[in-house]
Every structure is written in C-alpha cells, then in structure tokens.
N, C-alpha and C positions, 0 to 999 in steps of 0.2 A: 503494501499501500504507499510505503514513504516511497517507493522509487517512483510510482505514478504519481504522486505530489510532487517530487522532484522535477519530474518532467514539465508539469504543469505551473509550476513557479516559474523555471527556466524559459517557456514559452510565452509567458505574462511580461517578464522582463525584456523579451526580444523585441515583444507586441510593442511595448515602448519605444524601445531604439528603432524601430522599423516605421511605425507611422510618423514620429518626429523626422527622419530622414525622407520619407515620404513627403511633408510638407514642403522642404527645402527643393527635392527633388521630383518628385511627384506634379507637382502643382506649379512652384515657380521656375523648376525646369533648369535647377543648379545645380548639377551633380556633383557632392562632395564624397571625397573618398576620406574624409577628417572623423566619421562619425565615431569610430573607435577611440580618438583621442578625447573626444568629449564625455564619451562614457568612461575611459581611464580616470580623467580629470574628478569626475564624480566620486566615483570609486574611492580613489587617496584621499579627498575631501571628507568623505565620511569616514575611512579609516583612522586617518590622523586626528580630527577633531574629536571622534570618540575615544581614544585611545590617550591623547596628548593632553587635550583639553577637557575631555568627560563631558562633552557638549550632549545636549538630549538627539534624540533621532530627528525629530523635526526639523530641529535648527541647523543640523548636517543637510538635512533633503534642501532648505531654502538657501542655503550657502552656497551647497553644490548646484543648485540652478542657477545661482546669480554669478557664479564664477566661468559655469559653462557656458551661460548665456553672455558674459563679458568676451571670452574667448571666440563666441559665434559673432558677436558683432565686429570682432576684430576682422575674422576673413571677411565678412559681409563686406566692410570698408574697405579692403584690399581687394576686393570681387567688383567692384561699382563700374571701373573701366576694362573689367575685363569679361569673357565669353567664350560659352563651349570648353575645347580642350585648357583653354588658359585658367578657366575656375578649379578645374580638376586638379592643375599643377598646384596651384597655389593651396588649396588643401591637402594635397599629397605632402607638400613641404610643412604644414604643420603638423599633419601626422606622424612624419619621419623627426620635426623636433619633440614633440609633446613625448612621444617614447623616448627620445634620448634622454630628456630630462628624468623620466621614470628611470631608466635603467643606470645614471650614472651621477644622480646626486643622491651620493648615498649617506649623508647627513640625513636628509630629509625622508628619502621613500626606502632606504636600506639597498637599492638596486636590484640586481636579479634576485637576493636574497629573499625579497618580498616583506610583507607587513603581515606578521601573525596575531591572534588573538583578539579580532574584533569581536567586541562583546554581542550580545542579542539585543535586538531594540527594545527599549521599553515607552510604552505608548498609554498614557492616562493613566501610569501605575502601574500596568498590567505587560508582562514582560511576554515576548513573541519568541516561544522557546521551542514550539512543535512546527511539524512541516507543514500541518493544517494551519494553526495559527500564521504561519509565514504567509502560504497560499494566498488566504483571505486578504492579507496585508498586500499583496502583490496583485492582488485582482482590484483592491480598492483605489491604490494608485495609478493600474494601467486603466480602469473606467474613467477615471478621471482625468487622466492624459487623453484618454480618446475623444472624451465629452469635448475638452478643452479646444483641441486642433478640430474637432468637427466642426465647434462655432467658429472658430477662426475662419475656417475655408468658407462659411455662410457669409460671414461679415464682408463689409466695402472692402476690406483691407485682402479678404480670400479673391475677391472677384479681380483686385488690380493683380494679384500673384498668378491670376489665370492669364489676364491680359500681358504680362511681362513674358510669360513663359511663349503665348503665340505670336506675339511681335512687340518686342520693349520700344522698340524707337515708335511705333502707332502709341505705345501706352505713356510713353514722355510727351509725346506731341499732343494728347489731350489733356495735359496738364497733370497725370498722375504723379505722385512724388516716387519716382520709380526707387531712385537712389537708397532714401528710408526705408520703402517696403524688403529693400533688396536687405539691409543692414538688419530689419527687425526679424527677417524671416531667418536669417542664422542666429539671433539672438534667442529666438523661442526655441527653434529645433535642438542647437547646441545645451540650452537649458534642459530642456526635457531630456535629451541622452546623458545628461549630464544624473539628473532623477535615478533615470535607469542603473546607473552606475553605483549609485550610495544602496540601493536594493541588493544589489548584486553583492557589496563587499560586504554587508551585514548579513546577508545569508550564507555565503562561504566561509565567511568570516577569516579570508586570507586574499591579499591581492599581491602579485606581482606583474612585472610588464609584459609579461608573455599572453596576459590574456587581454591586451589592447594593441596587437600589430595593426601593419596594414590591413593583414588577411583576416581580421575580425572585421575590419571596414567593409572588405568586399563581399565578405560572407552577410552584413545587413542591407547591402546592395541586393545581393541575389535574393532574399527574402522579400524585398519591395519588388524585383524584376519578376521573381515568379507569385506572388499574391496580388499585384497589380498597383500600378503607378495612379494615384490621381483619384484613390478611391478608399473612403473612410475603411472597410473591413477588409481589403485588399491586402495591406500588410500583416494584418492578424491572420488572415489564413496561410499567408506564405510561412509566418512564424510556425504555425501548426505544423505545416508540410514539412520544411526544413530543420526545424526542431523536433519533432515529435518523430515523423516516422523514419530516420535514419535509426533511433534508437531500437527498432524493429529487430536490425541486426544480432545482437546481442540474443536474442531467441533462436539463432540461427545456429549457434555453440563457435563464431568464430574467434580464433586470438586476436586479443585486442588489438595488436599491430596490423594484422589484418584488417579487424574490422575497420579501425581509422582510417586505412587507404581506402576500403571499399566507401565508407563516407563521402570522404572527398571526391571521389569518383559519382557519387549521387548527384552530389551539388554543382560539379562541370558539369555534368549530362544535362541535369537539369536547366542549369542558367543556357547553354547553348541552346537546347530545344524550345527553351521560350522565347530567346534574342529572333531564332532562325523563323520560328512558325508561329508564334503568338506575343510577339513584342509588347503588347499591352497587357500582358500575363492573364492570371483566373479570373480577375474581376476589375481588372483597371480602365480607366479611360482614356490613359496617355502609353506611349510605348517612350523609351529614352531616347529614340533619335529622333522624336518630333520634337522640332524647337531647337533643333541642331546640338542637345545636349546627350 
C-alpha cells in the first residue's frame, strides 16, 4: 500500500512541475529547460530553512515560491529580446549555473554529499508522518496549483500569453505589455516549480544535486509533450503516464539496472512518437513547434 501511495505522491509533485512548465511553454510558447533548476532551488530552500533555521513548513513554502519566482523573473528579463531557440539557450545556461552552485557551494549545500535528515512537515500542530498524510498534503498543494494556473489562463493575462504565443509582434502592436507578461509568466512558473521542490525535499528527507539535472528538466518537458501543452489536465495525464506506467516494470522481475535502462527507452520512444505523430499530446491544444518554440 505504501508503494502505491509513494507513486501517487510522486505523480502529484510532477503534476505541479508540469502544469507550471506548461504555463510557460504551452500557453506562452517559450520553451524552458531550466525547470529542474527552479525545482532544485525550492528543494534546497526547504531543506536549509528547515534544518538551519527551524522555519515552519508553510514559511519555507512561501520563501521557496518567492525565490523561485525571482529567478524565473530574471530569466524572463533576459528573454525579452530573445525568441525560440535563444530562450532555450538562456534557460539551459541557468540550469547549468544552478546545478553548479548546488554541486560546488560546499559550505551551504554540502555539494555531492547532499543534505540528509530533513524533518517531516508540521501543519497546524499536526505532523505529516505517514505516506497517506503526505499524499493528502501533496494533493492539496497540487489542487491549489492547478486551480491557480487554470484561473491565470482564463484571465486577461492568460489571453495575452496566448496572443504572445500566436504572434508576439501583433500582440505588442495591439498595445499589450508583452515584456511584463513574459517576465510575469516566468515568475509564476518558477515559483510553483519551487513549491514542488519543497514538497519533494520534505517527502524524501534528503536532497542532492543529482535530482535536479538537465535530464530532469527534459523529463518534465516530456510530461508536458505527452500529456499535451495548453491544457489544464494534459500535464497531469502526462505525469500519470510517465511517472506511473514505468513503475509496472518492477512487477516484471527485471534487475534494477535493466529496468532503469528500459524506463529511459520508454521515455524516449514516447517522446519521439508524440513529436512525430501527435505533437499536441493526448489532451493538448498546441504543439511545441507551433509558434516557433
């Protein structure tokens, strides 16, 4: 039972990551490969504030959102004059820089040794100590994230994002503040990704840089591609498919090393298949090549 709850918890965390990336890449059409960096920043903020400052879980969650959002806004500022592959390169640079900080700032992050012993969160006097408790917490935060991003996409700001995706020059010509919207969408997306990082850190009770590499960013992109960009439920479905289904390999009795390799093959085949034959994913409205992203 705990194993099933573990998978559901991971699906919830990846749903937060993928819907926040979908806001940037799916709705605004700016493909980012730095989402694992925001995710990692949130995880380290949660871990360090819990262990060194004894800060409460909710305070850590808010601080992670603010710092992840700040980094996202910086990326948004640098992307104001960039389009398409140049945005990808900028976000790739951030991903590499953040990973290097995690790996080399030994006094703060302990580098490759990671940070162990992150305590379980306490909410309103109740300790989240079991898998079921943690699943309820992740579901609550996931639902709040989905609702917030869904409301954003329905707002005038969301409609500007769609206009930027379809024709940025036209959106600017109609008087829309394209620059502010690009900064804001990275701020929101980075902030929610950092929230997912805090949940991960508290759940696993250990963080190290290998959990937040460029491959993790690509995996989150795969979830959005398979589930479908520009759809509220598409990234959630993508998280269920790419996080849940490969776990079935455990029941085939394959050695761990072989199962890990097969899992990567499944991700690769799924990504190539959808890009070639259904680029808008299962439930999506847009393909990543539409709008040039």
